C-alpha positions in Angstrom: -23.8 -12.1 -6.1 -21.2 -15.2 -5.6 -17.8 -13.9 -3.2 -14.6 -15.5 -3.4 -12.5 -15.5 -0.4 -9.0 -15.5 -0.7 -7.8 -18.6 1.1 -7.5 -18.7 4.8 -4.3 -16.8 6.8 -4.4 -14.2 3.7 -6.6 -11.1 2.9 -7.2 -8.4 0.3 -6.1 -4.7 1.1 -8.1 -2.2 -0.2 -7.2 1.0 -1.5 -8.7 2.9 2.0 -6.5 0.3 4.5 -3.3 0.5 2.1 -3.1 4.0 2.2 -3.3 3.5 6.1 -0.4 1.0 5.6 1.7 3.5 3.7 1.5 5.8 6.3 3.4 3.1 8.7 5.7 1.9 6.3 6.9 5.5 5.2 7.3 6.4 8.8 9.2 3.5 9.3 12.1 4.5 6.3 11.8 8.0 7.6 13.0 6.8 11.3 15.3 4.7 10.2 17.0 6.5 7.8 18.1 9.0 10.5 19.6 6.4 12.0 21.6 5.4 8.9 19.5 2.8 7.7 19.1 2.2 4.2 16.1 0.3 2.8 17.2 -3.6 1.3 14.7 -5.6 -0.8 15.6 -9.5 -1.0 13.4 -12.6 -3.0 10.1 -13.7 -1.1 11.5 -17.0 -1.7 14.8 -18.9 -0.7 16.8 -21.8 -1.2 15.5 -24.0 1.9 19.1 -24.3 3.6 19.0 -20.4 4.2 16.8 -21.2 6.6 17.3 -24.4 7.9 21.1 -23.1 8.5 20.1 -19.8 9.5 16.8 -20.4 11.9 18.4 -24.0 13.2 16.5 -27.2 12.6 15.2 -27.8 15.5 13.3 -24.6 15.4 9.0 -24.8 15.4 9.3 -22.5 12.5 11.7 -24.9 10.0 9.7 -27.9 11.8 6.2 -27.4 11.5 5.4 -23.4 9.7 7.7 -23.3 6.7 6.0 -23.4 3.0 8.3 -25.4 1.0 8.3 -26.4 -2.3 10.6 -27.6 -5.3 11.4 -26.1 -8.0 11.7 -27.6 -11.4 15.4 -28.6 -11.3 14.5 -30.0 -7.5 16.3 -27.5 -5.6 14.3 -27.3 -2.4 12.8 -23.6 -1.9 11.0 -21.9 1.1 9.0 -18.8 1.1 10.9 -16.2 3.8 9.0 -17.3 7.5 10.7 -14.5 8.5 13.1 -11.6 6.8 16.8 -11.7 9.2 18.2 -15.2 7.2 17.6 -13.9 3.8 18.9 -10.2 4.3 22.1 -11.5 6.4 22.4 -14.3 2.9 22.0 -10.8 0.7 24.7 -8.9 2.9 27.2 -12.2 2.6 27.8 -10.4 -1.2 29.1 -7.6 0.9 32.1 -6.4 3.0 30.3 -7.5 6.0 32.7 -10.3 6.5 35.5 -7.5 7.2 33.5 -6.0 9.9 32.3 -3.3 8.2 29.0 -2.2 9.5 25.4 -2.8 7.4 22.3 -0.5 8.6 19.5 -2.1 6.5 15.7 -2.0 6.6 12.7 -3.9 4.8 9.1 -4.0 4.4 7.2 -6.8 2.9 5.3 -10.4 3.1 6.2 -13.7 5.5 4.9 -16.8 5.3 3.7 -19.2 7.7 1.9 -22.4 7.8 0.5 -21.5 11.3 -3.2 -21.5 12.2 -4.8 -18.0 11.6 -5.5 -16.1 14.9 -5.9 -12.4 15.6 -3.1 -10.2 14.4 -1.7 -14.0 12.8 -2.0 -15.1 9.6 0.0 -17.6 7.3 0.7 -14.2 4.5 1.7 -11.5 7.0 3.7 -8.7 6.6 7.2 -7.6 8.6 8.6 -4.0 9.2 12.5 -5.1 10.2 16.0 -3.8 10.3 19.4 -5.3 11.5 22.8 -3.8 12.4 25.2 -6.2 11.1 29.0 -6.8 11.0 29.4 -5.3 14.6 28.8 -6.4 18.9 28.6 -4.1 21.5 26.0 -2.8 24.4 25.3 0.2 23.0 24.4 -1.0 19.8 21.6 -3.1 20.7 20.7 0.2 23.1 20.5 2.3 19.9 18.7 -0.6 18.0 16.3 -0.6 20.8 15.7 2.8 21.1 15.0 3.2 17.1 12.1 0.6 17.5 10.1 2.4 20.8 10.6 5.7 18.7 9.2 4.1 15.7 6.4 3.2 17.3 5.5 7.0 19.0 5.8 8.3 15.4 3.1 6.2 14.4 1.2 7.0 17.5 1.7 4.3 19.6 3.1 6.0 22.8 2.3 3.6 25.6 3.8 0.5 24.8 5.9 -2.0 26.8 9.2 -2.9 26.7 10.8 -6.2 28.2 14.6 -7.2 27.5 16.2 -10.5 28.6 19.6 -11.8 27.9 20.2 -15.6 26.2 23.7 -15.0 27.1 26.3 -16.5 24.3 26.6 -19.8 22.8 28.8 -21.5 25.7 26.5 -20.1 28.5 24.0 -22.5 27.0 25.4 -25.8 28.7 25.3 -25.1 32.3 21.8 -22.6 31.9 20.5 -25.4 29.5 21.2 -28.3 31.9 19.9 -26.0 34.9 16.7 -25.6 33.1 16.4 -29.4 31.8 17.1 -30.9 35.5 14.0 -28.4 36.6 11.9 -29.1 33.9 12.2 -33.0 33.7 11.0 -33.3 37.5 7.5 -31.6 36.3 7.6 -33.3 32.7 4.7 -35.4 33.7 2.4 -32.0 34.1 3.0 -30.2 31.2 1.9 -30.5 27.8 3.3 -32.5 25.1 4.9 -30.4 23.2 7.0 -29.3 26.1 7.9 -32.5 26.2 9.2 -33.0 23.2 10.8 -29.6 23.9 12.6 -31.2 26.9 15.0 -32.8 25.1 14.7 -31.0 21.5 14.9 -27.3 22.7 14.6 -27.0 26.5 14.3 -22.8 26.2 11.3 -23.1 24.0 9.7 -24.8 27.5 9.9 -20.8 28.7 7.8 -19.5 25.9 5.1 -21.7 26.2 0.9 -20.4 26.3 -0.2 -23.6 27.9 -1.7 -22.2 31.7 -0.6 -25.5 33.6 3.0 -25.2 31.5 3.2 -21.3 32.3 2.8 -22.1 36.1 5.7 -24.3 36.0 7.7 -22.3 34.5 7.4 -19.4 37.4 9.3 -21.6 39.2 12.0 -21.7 37.5 15.8 -21.7 38.8 17.7 -18.4 37.7 19.4 -19.5 34.6 20.5 -16.5 34.0 23.0 -16.2 36.8 25.1 -19.0 35.4 26.0 -17.3 32.9 29.5 -16.0 32.4 30.6 -12.8 34.5 31.2 -11.2 30.4 27.2 -11.9 29.5 25.9 -10.8 32.5 28.2 -7.0 32.0 27.2 -6.9 28.5 23.5 -7.0 30.0 23.8 -4.5 32.4 25.9 -2.1 30.2 22.6 -2.5 27.4 20.1 -1.6 30.8 22.2 1.3 31.6 22.3 2.5 28.2 18.3 2.4 27.7 18.5 4.0 31.0 20.6 6.7 29.8 18.2 7.3 26.5 15.1 7.7 28.9 13.5 4.4 27.6 11.8 2.8 30.1 11.9 -1.4 30.3 11.2 -4.4 32.5 13.7 -7.3 32.5 11.3 -10.7 32.0 13.7 -13.4 32.3 11.0 -15.9 31.0 11.4 -13.7 27.6 13.9 -16.1 25.2 12.7 -15.3 21.9 12.2 -18.4 19.4 14.5 -18.7 17.1 18.3 -20.6 18.0 20.4 -17.9 16.5 20.3 -15.1 19.6 22.6 -14.2 21.9 23.0 -11.4 24.6 19.8 -9.1 24.5 16.3 -9.8 23.5 13.3 -7.7 23.2 9.7 -8.1 22.7 7.6 -5.2 23.2 3.5 -5.0 23.3 0.9 -3.1 23.7 -3.1 -4.1 25.4 -5.0 -2.5 22.2 -4.2 -6.4 21.0 -6.1 -8.4 23.4 -4.8 -12.1 24.3 -2.1 -11.7 21.8 -0.1 -8.4 22.7 3.1 -8.7 20.9 3.8 -6.0 18.4 7.5 -6.2 18.0 10.3 -8.0 18.7 14.4 -8.9 18.4 17.5 -8.8 19.8 21.1 -9.6 19.0 22.3 -12.5 17.1 24.9 -14.6 15.3 24.3 -16.2 12.0 26.3 -18.6 9.9 26.8 -16.6 6.5 26.8 -19.1 3.0 30.6 -20.8 2.6 31.2 -19.4 5.6 32.3 -20.9 9.2 32.8 -18.2 11.2 29.4 -16.5 12.6 28.5 -12.8 12.4 27.4 -10.6 15.0 23.9 -8.6 14.2 21.1 -6.8 16.1 17.7 -5.9 14.4 13.7 -6.8 14.8 10.8 -7.3 13.2 7.6 -5.8 13.7 4.3 -7.3 12.2 2.4 -4.7 10.4 -0.9 -6.3 11.1 -0.5 -5.6 14.4 0.3 -2.1 14.2 -2.4 -1.9 12.2 -4.8 -3.3 15.1 -2.9 -1.1 17.4 -3.5 1.8 15.7 -7.5 1.2 15.3 -7.9 -0.2 18.9 -6.3 3.8 19.6 -8.2 5.7 17.1 -5.4 6.2 15.0 -6.3 5.0 11.8 -8.9 7.7 9.9 -9.5 7.7 6.4 -6.3 9.6 5.2 -7.3 9.7 1.6 -6.9 13.0 0.0 -9.8 14.6 -1.7 -9.3 15.2 -5.6 -9.3 18.4 -6.4 -10.8 18.2 -9.9 -13.4 16.2 -11.8 -13.7 16.9 -15.4 -17.1 16.3 -16.4 -17.4 15.9 -20.5 -20.6 15.8 -22.2 -20.0 14.2 -25.8 -16.9 12.9 -27.1 -15.4 15.8 -28.4 -15.4 16.8 -24.7 -14.2 14.0 -22.9 -11.0 13.9 -25.5 -10.8 17.4 -24.8 -10.8 17.0 -20.5 -8.7 13.7 -21.3 -5.5 16.2 -22.9 -6.5 18.5 -19.7 -6.3 15.9 -17.1 -2.6 14.6 -18.6 -1.3 18.2 -18.3 -2.9 18.7 -15.3 -1.3 15.2 -13.8 2.1 16.5 -15.4 2.3 19.2 -13.4 1.3 16.9 -10.0 -2.7 17.8 -9.9 -4.6 14.9 -8.8 -7.5 14.9 -11.1 -10.6 12.5 -11.5 -12.6 12.5 -14.9 -15.3 10.3 -16.5 -14.4 8.7 -19.9 -17.1 6.8 -20.5 -20.6 8.5 -21.9 -22.8 9.1 -18.9 -25.4 11.7 -18.2 -24.9 14.9 -16.5 -26.3 14.1 -13.5 -24.7 11.0 -12.8 -21.1 13.0 -13.6 -21.5 15.3 -10.6 -22.6 12.5 -8.5 -19.1 10.9 -9.4 -17.5 14.0 -8.2 -19.4 14.7 -4.9 -17.4 10.5 -4.2 -14.1 11.7 -5.3 -14.6 14.7 -2.9 -13.5 17.4 -5.7 -13.7 20.9 -5.3 -14.8 21.7 -8.5 -16.8 20.5 -11.5 -15.1 21.3 -14.6 -17.8 21.3 -17.2 -17.4 20.9 -20.8 -19.4 20.1 -23.6 -20.3 21.3 -27.7 -21.6 23.8 -26.9 -18.7 25.4 -24.3 -16.1 23.8 -27.2 -17.6 25.6 -30.0 -17.2 28.8 -27.2 -14.4 28.6 -26.3 -14.8 28.1 -22.7 -15.4 25.7 -19.6 -18.1 25.8 -16.6 -15.8 25.1 -13.4 -18.7 24.7 -10.5 -18.0 25.0 -7.0 -19.6 21.7 -5.4 -19.8 22.6 -2.4 -22.0 26.3 -2.9 -22.8 25.4 -6.4 -21.5 28.6 -7.4 -20.3 28.9 -11.2 -17.8 30.8 -12.9 -17.3 30.9 -16.8 -13.2 30.4 -17.7 -12.3 30.9 -21.4 -10.3 27.6 -22.8 -7.3 29.6 -23.1 -6.7 30.2 -19.4 -8.6 27.0 -18.0 -4.9 25.1 -17.0 -3.6 28.2 -15.6 -6.5 28.6 -13.2 -6.9 25.3 -12.3 -2.9 25.1 -11.3 -3.8 28.4 -9.1 -6.9 27.3 -7.5 -4.7 24.3 -6.6 -1.7 26.3 -5.0 -4.1 28.3 -2.8 -6.6 25.9 -1.8 
């Protein structure tokens, strides 16, 4: 039989897996809403300038990875490569510019034209949050603590948290010159990407994964020491708050995150269950210019890759089949019985009871096999003889025991069984 695979970097998510995804998504919603966050759903594509302006034109996401196309009117549109820029565009229509705090979370597909790898797809999914409108170290600490509580709630209790500071925009000049002077002396031994990053975005060199570059990066000067006293004090307060909350962390001076909008706190969470690619979530504090505004809006947030969370849960043995067996399977022998079963199923479903039934003409044995496959506790059997007598045969699937139930009592009998099982 011919098979048709989805495009490279994408995947079909079948019902059993989707149920496990919903467990993670529903847990995220429950945790975030306890912290005062509400769900925001934005379009999966935006005008391209939303990402160019928000993420920075020199970032690799904008330069290499975005799926961009023109609409019929000639406007450039882009499938969202991340969640923050679109969320900020949406929040520009609120009173966030007046300093009113907005707490939102989102969940959905993102798109990047990068080489597929383990836990990394061209269509991937993220769960994220944004706290927009205010700037304070304790907000950063609360956001990080919420991320760790979410991970704990889905069974990932041994994840590692690393944090760092990017300072503020005014710190970038002195720190950038310090790094550029150092890397200039070693650039001949570094990869082609780092050679281009030296002039375009020297901070991206700190994030290079090439082994030769990593050795050079490891000896880079302490650029944080060149930050202002205010920036260093801000970071110290974040660390103190995390310690007070009992959230373990390490300070990683090479952690910068890849997007230009980050200021002050950045953080990343990793887990060994992913193998070489260990990051499962990350984020930080940022400043973004909203459409039509000349003053940046502050925010803090994070995103977690759902595919990567599922891989970690697999490694931890947490992704069990969470399907709930259907309590009843209605067996219909003959057209009138199938109609009667359809009506009974409709009445039970309206009461919140899950029911499966056969609506095609199939043999008695074939229908019982279907009842077994869906994990039914009871099979309700009706044919022409049962309808004429006004009864149904209720068969327990575990031991084969059969009970004859009058038609006018059948609904109440099944409802009571469902309540007490």
